N, C-alpha and C positions, 0 to 999 in steps of 0.2 A: 655633603652634609651641611657645609656652611651655606650653600645656596638654599637648602631647604629651610634652615633657621631664619635666614633673611626674609624668605618668602612668608614665613609664619609671622615675623614681627610686622611686616607690612599689612598682612591680613588682619592682625590684632589691632593695629593703629587705625586702620580703616573702619573696623567695627566700632571702636570706642568713639571715633569722630562722628559716626552716624548716629550714635546714641546721645552724645554730649551736646552737639551743636543745637538740636531743637530744644533741649532742656535749658541751655544758657540763654537762648533767644527768648524763650517764654518767661524765664525769671526776670530778664531785663524788661520785657514788656509789662509783666505783672507789677514789678517795682515801679516802673514809670507811670503806671496808672493810678498811683496814689500821690497826692500832694497834701502835706501836713496831716497825714494819716487818713485822708479822705479819698475815696475812689474817684478817678477821673475817667470819663468816657473817652474811648478811642475814636469815636465818630465825630468828625468836625461839626456835623449838623446837630448832633445831640448836645455837644458841649456849647455850641453857639446858642442853643435854645435855653440851656439851663445854667450855664456858668457866666457870671458877670465878669470874670477875670480873663475871659477869652480875648486874645489879641492876635494881630497878624503874625507876630513871631511864633506864637503857639501853633498857629495853623501850619506854618512852614515846618516846625518841628514834627508835627503829626504826619505831614506828607512825607517828610524825609524818613520817618520811622517806618511807614508803610512800604516805601521803596526798599528799605533795608530788609524788611520781612520777606518781601518777594524774592530778593537776591539770595537770602539764606535758604528759602525753599527750593530755589533753582539749584543751588549748590548741593543740597541734600539729594535731589533727584539725580544729579550727575554722580554723586558719590555712591548712590545705590546701584547705578548702572555699572560703575567700576567694580564694586564689590560682587555683583552678580557674575561679571566676567571672571573675576578671580576665583570664585567658587566653581565655575565651570571648568577652569584649568586645574583645579586642585586635584591631586591624585587620590583615588579612592582606596583606602587601606582596609583590607579585610583579611580575616584569618580563614584558612582551610577552604579557599574558594578557587583553587587552581583549576582551570578548564583544560580539558585534554581531548585529543583525538587519538584513538588507539587503532592500530592495524596489526594483525597477527602474523604478517609475513614480510620478508625482506624485499625491499624494492617493489616491483610489481608482484612480488610473491615468492620469496625464497623460503621454502618450507623448512630448510635446515636451520634457520635462525628465527628467533622470536623477536618481532619488532614492535616497540611501543612508540609510535611517532606521536609525541605530545604536542598538540597545537592549542594554545589557549590565550595568551596575553603577552604583554611586554614585561620583561624582567626588570626594567627600570621604572621606578615609581615617580620620577621627576619630570619626564618629558610630557609635553602637551600631546594629548591623544586626539586624532581626528574622529569625528562623530559620523556614524552611518545614519543617514536619515531614516526615520521610521518606515516611510513608504518606498524606500529605494529597493528595487528588485535585485536580489542576489542570484547570480548565475552559477550553476554547478554542472560540470560535464563529467559523465561516467561512461566508460566503455564496458558493455555488458553483452555476453553471448552465452546462450544455452540455458538449460533448466536450473542448474545449481547456482550459477552466477545471478540469475533472476531472483532466486530466493535470498541470496546475500544482499542484493540491492534493497530488498524490502526492509531488512534490519537497518541498513544504513539510512534509508529515507526516514524510517520511524525515529531514529535518534536525532536526525536533523529537525524533524517536525516537532519533536518533544520540547526542544529548547528555543526554536526560532521565534522571532517577533517580526520578521520582515517577509514580504512576498518573495516567493522562490520561483525560479525558472530552471527546470532540469533539462539538460541537453543530453539525451541518451543515444550513444552510438551503439546500435544493437543489431544483432542478426534477426532473421524472421521469427525464430522461436521466442527470443526474449521480447521482441516488439509485441507479439501477440499476447504474451503473458502480461507484460507490464502495461500495455494499453488498456486491457480489460481491468486490471487492478486499479489503475488511476481513475478510470471512468466510473467504477463502482465505489471507489473510496470517497470521492466527493470532498476532498480536502480544500478548505478555503485558501484563496490567494496562492495557488500552485498551478504553474503551467508546465506542460511536458511536451517537448519536441523530440522526434526520433530522426535519426540519420542512419541510412542503410550501410551497415558495416561491410556487407559483401561487396558494395561498390568501391570500397576503399582498399580492398585486399591487394589490388595491383600496385598501390602506392608503396607497400612495404613488403610484398611477397618476395622481393629479390634479396632480402636480408636473411641469411641463415640464422636460426634462433633455436637454442636448446631449452628455453624456458617452457614450463608446462602450460603456460597461458597461450602458447602458440602464436599465431599471426595476430590475434587480438591484443596481445601484450605489447605490440609495436604501434598501435593506432593513435596513441597520445602524441606521437611525433607529428601527425598530420592534422592536428586540430585547427591550426591557422587556416588551412584550406577548407576544412569540413564545416566549421561553425560559420554562422552568418557574417558577412563582411563588415556589418555595422556593429558587431559585438566587440567591445573594447577590452573587456577583461573577464576572466572566468576562473573559478576554483575547480581544479581537476582532482577527482578522488578515485581511489581503488574501490572495488566493490566490498572489500573486507574491512572497511573503516567503520568505526562507531564513534559518534560525537557525544561528548559529555558537556557541551557548552553551546551557547548561541553562535551559529555560524557567522553572524554579522561581525563578531570580533575578529575572525580570520579575514573576512572581506575588508575590514578597515585597514588591515596591514598594507593594502595596495597604496594607501596614501603616504606610506613611508619610503616607497621606492624613490631613488634619486638617480640622476644621470642616466646611464644606459642600463640600469637594472630592469630586467624584464621577467625574471623567473624568481619566484619565492619558494625556497626548498628548506627542509629540515636536514641537518647533517646526519649522515648515516650512523646508526648506533652500533653496527657490528664491525668486525675487522675485515670484512670481505675485501674491500679495496686496498687494504694494507698488504695483501698478498702473502700472508703468513699462516693461513689456516691449515695447510698441509704441504707436504713436499711437492715442489714444482707447481704450486698454485700460482696461476698467472691471470689476474683479473684485467679488465679493461682499464685504461688510464683514468685517474681521478685526482682531484685535489684532496690530499690527506685521506680522511675516511670516506670522502665522496659525499654525495647527496642522495637522499631517499625520494623516490618519485611516487610514493603512495599518496602524498598530498602535494599539489603544485598550484602556485598562483601564477597565472599566465597573463601578461599584458599583451593581448593579441594585436592591438593596433601597432605598437612599437615593434613587435616581432615581425610583423609583415613588412614594415619599413626597413628592417634590418636584413630582409630576405632570409628569414629563418629556414625556409624550405631548402634553399641552396646550401646554407651553412651546415645543417645537420647531415644532408646527403653527402657532401664532400668529406666531412669528418668520418662518417660511417664507411664510405668507400675506402678511405685511406687506412683506417684501423682494421677493416676486414681482410686486408691483404696479409696482415700478420696474425690476427686473432681467429680468422676463419668463420667464427659465429659469435653471436651474443649468448651470454649465460643468464643475464637478468633482463632480457628484452630491452624495452625503451630506456631503462635506467642506465644501462651501459653506454648508450649513445648520448644521452643527456650529459652524463659525466665526462665523456670524452670531449664534447663541445665546450663544457665549462672549464676543463683543464686548459684549453687553448684560449678561452675568453672568460676569465674569472670575473670580469666586471659585469657580466650578465646577471649575476646572482645576488639577491637579497636573502641572507641567511635567516630563516625563521627560528627564533629562540624556542626552547621547549616550554617555557612557562611565561605567562603574562599575569601581572597582578591587577590590572585595571580591566573591569568588564564594562564596556561602553554602554551596554543596554540594561545595566542593572537598575531595578526599580522602575522600569518603564513598561508600558503596555502599548501595543500597536493596534488594538481593536478599532481605534479611530480611523486607521488607514484602510482597513478592509473589513467587510462584514462576511459572515458565513455565506459561502457560495452555495446556492441550491438551485435545482432545476425548476424553472418557472412552471413547466407543465405539471411536475409533481406537486408543487405548492398549490396550483389551481385544483388539482384532484383532491388534495387533502382538505382544502377550504370548502369543498362542496359536501364533505361529510358532516353529519350531525354529531357533535361531540356528546350530546345527551343521549344518543342512541345506545341502548344496552349492548348492541353488537358492534360498537364503534371500533374496538380494538381488533376485531376480526376483519372488518372492512379496511382498516388502515394497513394491515399487514400486506394486503395485496399491492400496495404502492411503496413498501419499504425497499430501499436500495441496500443490498448487502455487499460489502467489500469482498471481492472474489479474486483468488490467486489461482490461475490456471496452471496445470502441469507443475505441481509442487515438487514432484520428483522427475528424474530423467525419463523421457519417453521417446521410444523409437517405434516406427511402424513402416513396414514394407508392404505395399498393396499386393494382393494376389492377382494373378494374371487373368483369371476367369471372371472377375467382377462380381463375385458371389459372397464376399466376406461379410461377416456379421459381428457386431460389437455388443457385448453384454453391458447393459446400462443399469446402474443401481445408485442408491444414495444411502448414507449412513451417518450416525453420530458416534461419539467415542465409545458408547456402551456396546456397539456391535463390531468393534475392531477385530475381535477374535475370529470373525467369519472370513476374513480376507484370505488367509493362507488356504483354508479349505476350498474356497471358491477357485483360487488359482490352480489348485490341484485337479479340480473337476472341469475347468474350462481353459483350454489352451489358447483360445483366440483372443483378440483384443478386448479390453475392458475399459469402460469409462465410468469413473466413480466421482460423485460429489459428496464431500465430507463437510458436515456442519460442525465447526469447531470454534473454540475461543483461541486467542493467540497462544495462551499457555498450552492448550490441548494440541495445537498444531505442532508445537515443539516436541511434545510427548509422542505424537504420531510419527514425527520424523525419526526420533530415537528408536521407536518400535520397528519402523520399516527398515531402518539401516541395520538393525540387529537381527533381521529375519532373512535367512538364506533363501527361503521360498520367494519372498517379495523382491529381494535384490536381484534374483536371477531372472525376473520378468521385467522386460523393458517396454512391453506393449500394453501396460496398464497406465491410463491417464488418471492422476489424482488431482482433483480440483477442490481447493479449499474455499468454502463459503463461510465467512466469519459470522459469528453469532450476533444477532441484533433483534431486539423485540422479545416478546414473551411466548411466541408460538414457534413450533417446529415447521419451517417453510418447506414441507415435503415436496410440493409440486414445483416450486422454484428450483429445488435441488435436482429434481428429475430433468427439468428443462436445461439446466446448466450441463448436466452429464450428456443429454441428448445432443445439445448444440455442438459439442466438441468431440464428435466421433469422426473417424477417418474412413469409415466403410460405407457402402451404399445401403446396408441394412442394419437394423438394431433389434436386439432382444431385450424388451422392457421387463426387467425382473425386479426383485427386491433382495436386499443384502442377506436376509435370513433364509433364503432358499439355496439349496445345492442342486445344480443341474445334473442330470444323469451323465455318466461317463460317455464320452463320444457325442454329446449333443451338438457341439460346435460343428463337427463334420456333417452330422445328420441334417442340421438346419441349412447348411450351404447346399446340400443336394436337394433339399426341399424347395429352396429358392428357385432352382432351375425347373424342378418338376412342376411347380405350381405357377411358374412364369410371373414371379413377383415384379419383375422389371416392367412389365407391360400391363399389369392388372392391379386393381385396388384390393389387395387381400391382407388380412391380419391372420397369421398362422398362430393357432392357440397351442401352447404347451401345457398339457393338463397338470394340475397342481395337487400334490398329496402332502400329508403331514405325519409326523411321528411325535409321540409324547415322551420318547426315550432320548435322554441326552447322549447315550452311547448307542449307535445304530450300525449294524452291519449293512452298509449301503447296497441296495440291489443292483446287480450288474446287468440285468436284462428285464424286459417287460414281464417275462414268465415268472421270474423271481419276485418282482414287485407284486404281481397278482397273488402269488402264494402268501406273501406277507399281509396283503389286504385280507385274505381269507382267514388268516390266523389272528388278525386284530393287532398286528405290529404296526401297520400303517392304516391311514384313513384318507378318504377324499378330503381335500382341504376345507376346513371350517364347516364340515357337515353338521356338527352338533351345535354351533353357535350362529352361523350365518350361511345357511344352505343356499339361499338365493344367489350369493355371490358367484358360485361356480356350477350351479345346477344345470344351466343351459349347455355346458360342455358335454352332457349326456355320458356319464362314466359307464353306464351299463352297455351302451353301444361301443364305447372305446375298448372295453375288455376283449371284444372279439374282432374289432376292426383291423383290417390289414391295409386299407387305403384311406387317404384323407377324406373327411366328410364335412359337409357344411352344416352350421347351426345358425339359428336366428337369435337376434338380440332379444333380451328380456329385461325387465326392470331389475336394477341393482346388479347387473352382470359386471364382473370385474376380473376377467381372465388375464393371464400373462401372455403377451403376444409378440410376434416377430413382424415388423413392418419396415417399409422403406423409410429412409431418413427424412423424407419430406412430409411425414405425417404431422398433424397438428400438435401443438404443444399442450401441456397440462394446464388446466385453469388455476391461476394463482390464488383465487379467492378461498380455495380450500386448503386449510393449514391444519397441522396436528393430525388428529384422527377423524376419519369419516369422509366418505364420498370422493376422495381425491382421485382414485382410479376409476370409480363408477362414472364420473363426469367425463373422463377422457374416452372411455369405451363408448359412451353415448354419442360423443361428437364424431368418433370414427364411424359409427353407424349412420349418423346424420349425413356424413360425407360419402355414404354408400360403399363403405368398406365391406368386403365379404369375409365372414368369420369362418375359418376352416380349421378343424381340429386335426392335429398330426397324430397318426395312430401309434407310432413307435417312439414318441417323445414323452418325457415326464421330468418333473422337478419335485423336490421334497423340502418342505418347510421344517426347519430345525427348531426345537423348543428354546425359549428364553424367557426371562422375566418380563412382565408387562411393561410397556413403555409408559413414560410419564403422561403422554397425551391421552392414551386410552384410559388411564386412571382418572384424568380430569373429565373425560367424556362420561364415564360411568358415574362419577360422584357429583358432577356439577350440572344442575338442571338448566341453568342459563346457557351453558356450553351447548347442550342438546337443542335448546330453543334456537340459538343462533345458527347452528348447523342446518336445522330445518328451514330457517329463513333464507340462508344462502342457497340451499337446494332449489327453493322456489324461484329465487331471482335468476339462478342459472337457467332453469327451464324456460323462464320468460325470455331470457336472452336468446336461447336456442330457437324459440318461436319467431323472434324478430329476424334472426339470421337465416333460418332455413324454411320459414314460412309454414305452409299447411302440413308439410311432411313431418314437422316436429311436434304436431299435436298428439301424436301417439305416445310421446314421452309423458305428457300430462295424464293421459288416460291410463297408461300402464302404472303410473305412480299411484293414482287413485284406487286402482284395483288391487294393488299389491298389499 
């Protein structure tokens, strides 16, 4: 306290001096500029020209006075510099601004204990704080494996990005699943000043597989031990985080703590908050050795360069081998081994306090350091659009990049041996979520779904899925979240995302509001062989029907479906509002057909088809309602796909409220005008790509 008071007196004295010295100087000069009540010029030339009392002595006095003024000004500048430095060192006192890092599990994740590892600032208000340069890159390492951990990492990264002001470099030690998910996520996220590097976790397994480990994180829970070997040799320091961490402050404050390490301190750790290492949780509880409560490894500061010089690899291996002779296995994975090493070498640790009162980056912005990173090709494409065009928003949507999180839930797929497997592909938004369970009951094969959701809706979907026995019992359903961006529903982008991430050689391009007939999955696999899809360009058509009843006794056979058609319980799809969409299927012939039959393309044809996975993508210019499937079928025809109707297959559209996009289409004249313009431009593109053969599409459109 005495030191703080002395510092404040010095600060006050310096401030008063800075204010008083110029005032005294100018009073002196002002008083000296009067003689006998008359003003005297300070300029020698001026006084020489106008004052008869000018003498050599007066000249010397004036010159002396000017020298003194310059000296005072120099003293003022020096004093200002000192005062500025004093202000930079002064502690920032704030109320209610404790920064924290929370982790919900013990160590690398002890689910029996709630851990709140609070990492925020220095509990002392007096010490001089090192500053993190605005443009200094902060390095963060995370071990991540599997679908669930990938989802947790997103929450962690969001919390870091929310507060950060510095460029970030994430080093992700990931298995193939996590790398696929997170690489796509970061590529489509387009966050400024963020770099991501991946390191193959599978290649590191041999480094730690010899350690018996009872922790649920498995072998991945031990990989933080080998970061000195895994991360680049020129990387000097890194913050290591568990996937279940959430930041509530700028991570630069934690990075700045590295400057406080002294001597041989190479590890920054928070003291463990539970009694685990005290060994008194239950009878015969025998934890690994630790200093007192031990240290928590959910957040670690690693001085990699010094650790390498200390031969960290040899240090932890010898310790683990020695302790495993008595302990037989680890309970908390890497945390047990870290603590055993620290028990023998306590000088290695800098203990991180739970609270810091100074936020080094407070009231600063780092936009000067980096600007929004954007794809140059994308910018060029957007710059070529005419913003005065009434269809500008439609055209722009084609180039919008949507943040995409692949495999939002756990996914497993085992390929079938006969290479005939088919994935059902569909897309949906939150208002169609109720269809998922029904589809899973009707289709036992793999499914690839693209869901268009906001961040909040993604969490609602997660709770919905985890509460559904039907969905949780299915591991062959890939859920890919495409996050909302822009004002249109990007239906064809969603279809492309779902198509791109299938694991089977064939796909059934469906919609979420259709229920496939029971047994359709096995029937399609047999049809793949029968029609030789592997060696021919065929699109197998599954005829589409609809009901206006929300409660329907679903037909279990073609005969039962035909009976319901005759009774008016079912109808051919959209026969009363958009007959052209499915008329070429030739439902009259289908009623009696027993073998597949070929049909020709016609204008506005948009059947649901089964194709090879290498078929063309959907055209992204079509968003919302209208022509999104029509354009795709037209391109299949342009590429000489043969349309073949399956005689014993069917699907039924279930009723639902109209979508927002179809409402816009019906009520907004400009919407319809823009859709017509996009159709014409698409047809022109088809003519350029496919030449003379594509002229029939223009002719067919004019005749329709």
